[in-house]
N, C-alpha and C positions, 0 to 999 in steps of 0.2 A: 454130277451123278456119282462118280467114284468116291468123292469126298464124303458124301452122305452115307454111302454103304460102309465105308471105313469107320465113320463115326458111330454108326449103329453097332457094328461088330466090336468096336472098342468099348462101348458102354456095356454090352453084354459080357465081355471079358472082365470088366471091372466088377460087375455084380457077381460073376462066377468065382472071382478070386478072393472074395471076402470070406474069411474062415468062420462064418457065423453058424454054419450047419454042422451037426455032429459028425457026419461022415468026412468032412474036410478038415477037422481039427488036427489031424496027424500029418497033414501034407507039408507043414512047415512053410518055408519061404519059396517053394517051387513055383506055384502059380503066379504069385505077385512078382517074382523075379523075371519070369518069362514075359509077363505083361509089361514090366518096365523096359525090357529090351525092345519089345514091339513098339512101345510109345516113343522110345529114343529113335528108332529107325524111321518111324512115321514123321517125327519132328525134323529129322535131317532131310528126308525126301521133300517135306513141305518147304523147308527153307531153301532147298536147291531148286524149287520150282518144278519138281517132277510130278507132283500131285495137283 
């Protein structure tokens, strides 16, 4: 259950981090950098068996 919720949230974050919309063109690497950190943390937790 928790894995499914995390997967849905991760997909929504991926869609939101794409700088395709005009209002997000000036954001730079901020959203994708934060998303990268979240993905790395989730990967570490998955490999350690915490999720």
